[in-house]
BAVOTOR-945049 format. One record per residue: residue in one letter; x, y, z of N, C-alpha, C, O in turn. Coordinates in steps of 0.001 Angstrom, whole numbers, plus 500000, padded with zeros to 6 digits. Layout:
// BAVOTOR-945049
aXYZXYZXYZXYZ
...
//
This chain:
// BAVOTOR-945049
m665253222104722689666493222686723332667125223252722256667117222775721121
n667801224501722675668176225453721625669601224944721338670176224320722229
d670221225168720143671472225569719674672064226832719732671349227826719857
f673516226937719642674158228148719838674917228136719043675818227317719229
e674988228852717961676194229110717078676794230298716565676092231304716466
i678132230327716185678990231638716175679910231076714684680277229927714437
i680054231990714076681141231958712976682350232497713577682309233483714313
c683625231770713236684618231967713589685544232330712314685577231400711508
h686337233510711924687303233751710674688299233381711392688625233866712475
g688938232308710684690423231629710928690455231186712060689482231107712810
e691994230724712396692180229895713475692449230268714599692462229551715600
e692828232095714516693038232326715961691721232679716543691597232593717765
e690628233101715742689329233362716174688838232245717002688223232289718068
t689305231046716174688313229799716817689100229278718063688524228579718897
r690521229646718197691174229366719735690721230372720347690413229909721445
e690442231617720349689985232791721062688506232496721829688136232905722930
f687725231561720767686420231257721091686774230408722212686501230848723328
a687373229184722117687819228148722821687853228484724358687127228196725310
v689063229254724185689850229872725298688390230572726519688144230223727673
k687654231680725604686464232203726447685861230935727308685891230797728531
l685345230115726392684741228688726938685261228371728008684741228294729121
a686595228126727603687346227261729000687075228042730237686990227653731402
n686957229241729720687065230065731199685406229852732363685163230229733510
k684560229047731287683176228989731675683123227527732344682167227162733027
l684366226645732049684181224930732518684654224800733712685524225523734199
a683950223598734412684538222991735955684672221526735587684369220852734603
s685233221299736742685500220002737064684404219057736253683216219374736320
g684757218048735588683714216872735104683162217393733819682762216549733017
d683077218713733485682542218937732225682893217738731271683735216892731569
v682184217736730112682570216650729130681785217282727893680603217618727832
i683045217360726677682316217764725277682997217153724412684182216872724234
a681970216988723874682092215934722308682067216889721255681208217750721066
l683204216630720514683675217653719187683493216803718179683704215591718227
e683007217568717034682467216656715615682807217835714762682783219051714950
g683214216869713506683477217924712522684445216946711666685255216131712107
d684123217267710265685020216634709274686612216686709706686984217399710638
l687572215812708894689094215727709265689442217284708652689116217714707547
g690089217881709554690462219337709323689456220236709405689586221211708665
a688528220200710061687589221311710474687966222222711577687486223329711819
g689096221454712344689239222596713381689277222084714808689698222816715704
k688801220698715083688767220088716452689968220178717103689767220454718286
t691271220049716808692238220079717267692722221599717884692977221869719058
t692755222335716910692787223744717159691628224341718207692005225178719027
f690374223971718198689853224466718994689987223749720552689605224347721558
t690585222383720592691283221849721710692429222590722524692633222530723737
k693196223374721459694162223884721372694098225438722829694880225796723710
g692908225854722415692294226911722802691708226801724297691935227565725236
l690837225571724273690258225263725408691407224899726420691084224898727608
a692779224571726080693973224316726607694328225614727528694244225930728715
s694785226200726266695183227965726833694367227885728014694671227450729124
g692952228522727479691955228820728675692358227971730110692607228514731186
l692358227089729951692741226290731200693890226290731586694172225230732144
g694873227161731537696211227534731869697594226174731281698731226025731728
i697007225535730363698240224756730268699109225210728913698646225578727834
k700347225085729258701396225641728990701925224573727492702346224924726390
r701686223280728034702288222467727008701977222392725701700787222622725486
n702617222155724772702060222318723386700713220829722866700984219644723060
v699925221104722493698507220477722458698495219784721276698052220503720380
n698773218776720928698114217924719530697213216864719908696934216579721073
s696675216169718658695882215155718446696316213783718980697149213123718359
p695810213379720029695805211925720631695545210582719962695229209569720585
t695737210671718353695048209830717440695278208533717319694574207625716879
f696903208564717991697451206964717879697629206373719590697889205222719939
t697403207524720423697379207297721764695665207017722281695504206268723244
i694910207398721869693664208126722246693206208678723228692064209138723243
i694091208732724316693964209502725226695363210423725753696405209892726138
k695159211724725686696243212416726563695825213316727446694882213951726972
e696199213757728858696188214312729799697387215804730134698546215892730539
y696470216652729759697360218021730416696886218739731677695735218666732105
q697988219517732295697875219716733792698067221564733244698932222177732617
g696453222016734032696253223495733684695778223678735145696218222963736045
r694952224565735335694305225041736747693210223679736924692638223343737961
m693137223135735791692375221741736451692818220681734901693018221047733743
p692841219512735424693222218707734229692342218958732940691222219463733017
l693005218518731588692625218520730490692594217143729787693675216807729303
y691400216143729614691531214590729296691123215017727746689997215413727444
h692230214869726808691825214997725480691579213724724504692593213228724011
m690595213276724251690739212069723345690371212440721962689919213445721414
d690767211151721572690171210978719902689958209799719512690925209047719391
v688835209408719260688485207785719216688276207530717800687609206544717486
y688774208313716882688700208049715562689091206411714972688589205687714111
r690222206277715900690845204680715354690405203722716538691180202814716838
l689208203863717234689021202883718107688182202128717320687167202397716679
a689124200652717592688190199549716630686700198867717464685844198184716902
d686702199172718550685492198361718945685049199484720055685708199934720992
e683626199806719608682728200813720185683004200293721731683584200921722617
e682493199122721798681842198556723394683102198308724146683084198065725352
e684270198370723397685524198088724277685649199230725334685698200444725139
d685695198419726685685626199421727978687192199804728133688033198972728471
l687460201035727872688801201531728351688915202496729439689833203263729728
g687529202243730099687575203421731355687388204573731201687947205384731939
f686585204947730241686197206665729628685424207240730871685863208308731300
d684220206632731584683790206930732695684534207358733786683969208186734501
e685763206979734132686317207541734809687199208882734778687615209500735758
y687407209218733278687680210386732857686367211384733076686406212483733629
f685216210748732518684089211645732740683781212146733958683281213270733990
e683958211595734905683807211919736236684791211916737208684921211593738389
g685614212513736059687570213117736977687276214780737541686243215380737837
e688337215061737526688523216198738049688772217347737149688885218534737455
g688837216801736019688870217742734683688004217751733910686946217137734053
v688370218595732761687520218787731402687813217619730171688876217329729622
t686743217195730014686946215892729069686636216279727852685570216888727767
v687306216098726765687521216727725195687414215384724079688447214787723777
i686213215013723560686297213920723143686268213824721492685140213528721096
e686980213955720714686866214216719074686626212937718635687342211954718823
w685436213006717957684836212200717004683951211338718004683736210161717717
a683458211858719106682729211135720257681734210484719518681727209334719955
h680915210585718663679898209526717800680084208357717929679169207539717826
l681612207964718243681927206665717729681819205698719331681895204498719598
i681671206567719891681689206177721597680485206475722190680347206582723409
a679525206627721303678086207291721498677575206512722767677130207207723680
e677589205227722916676907204353724122677269204825725154676518205058726101
q679076205143725112679715205272726103679623206846726913680320206960727922
l678912207849726551679084208706726577678256209177727750677331208391727954
p678274209977728408677280210456729588676235211317729201676492212199728383
e675017211195729691673887211932728978673988213589729098673462214331728268
s674810214107730360674830215431730405676036215628729820677032215177730386
l676157216317728614677253216610728107676880218169726843675814218653726463
l678280218509726547678069219824725542678743219285724172679933219029723989
t677662219180723253678179218640721639678750220026720962678027220998720741
i679790219985720742680112221059719658680719220741718037681817220302717695
f679721221088717347679910220416715785680802221790715126680406222947715268
i682092221408714377682877222486713886682590222172712145682765221109711551
y682164223306711671681962223096709975682715223579709635683385224167710484
r683199223696708021683650224553707196682673225329706788681680224724706383
h682624226902706758681831227682706548682417228192705071681666228172704095
d683809228652704955684286228852703472685708228360703901686103227787704916
s686244228725702929687955228355702861688500229196704304689531228565704539
d688413230061705197689090230604706091687889230435707358688348230245708484
s686893230476707261686018230758708463685301229078708600685395228197707745
r684675228996709776684517227759710599682793228387711196682479229544711477
k682007227224711229680716227741712076681064226987713056681604225900712847
i680880227320713950680763226484715748679383226537716102678809227607716308
v678770225307716188677323225022716796677675224115718121678459223167718168
l677013224573719008677071224230720433675513223665720976674561224414721201
k675502222376721105674325221683721337674338220828722796674663219655722979
p673890221787723721673727221354725229672961220324725467671860220275724918
a673392219270726352672319218121726559672440218388728666673374218121729422
g671771218682728812671664218918730650671540220304731266672123221300730838
e670967220278731998670734221593732481672193222553732750672499223725732526
r672785221534733266674446222795733607674636223118731795674531224261731351
y674852222211731129675471223036729662674541224014729062675008224845728284
v672884224011729415671958224486728691672403225829729201672809226711728444
k672287226000730907672658227442731544674156227684731216674338228869730934
l675144227029731171676612227315730901676372228100729123677129229038728874
c675510227744728184675873228219726892674447229543727013674519230564726330
k673613229364727676673095230928727774673917231796728312674034232900727781
e674373231591729037675305232546729956676421232748728983676823233890728760
f676772232052728587678098232306727642677571233025726318678399233817725868
f676444232937725629676112234049724614675224234823725006674201234786724322
k675221235775726169674502236750726595675073237542725301674726238703725085
//
């Protein structure tokens, strides 16, 4: 399976990339976000929210685990960094199969609960102001989405 990557220079380019990606997303899509602290996961999610027509301020749900936002479709924003037990059943599958787009920061921490078909996005510091964003699609839906997006 192919990976797809782009270099974004600055937060604004990262947000713009996410806005464009949001326009390709559909109900039930699941995005696993990975990257070091401060790499830009929440900045990316803010761009997705903007692309989904969400007007509210989006911030990391670090202490609440899940925040929901309403736009042209719901955005379920999860941050599982502080989740104590990977096996704890918090009903994630209800979100994954819901009517919105689910974004999970630190998704590897709940790997056993993730659906097989999803889009994993890695955000790496490229230099002080740039980020390398790598998309790894799993499943036909996401492979097709990435191929169309990166034409």
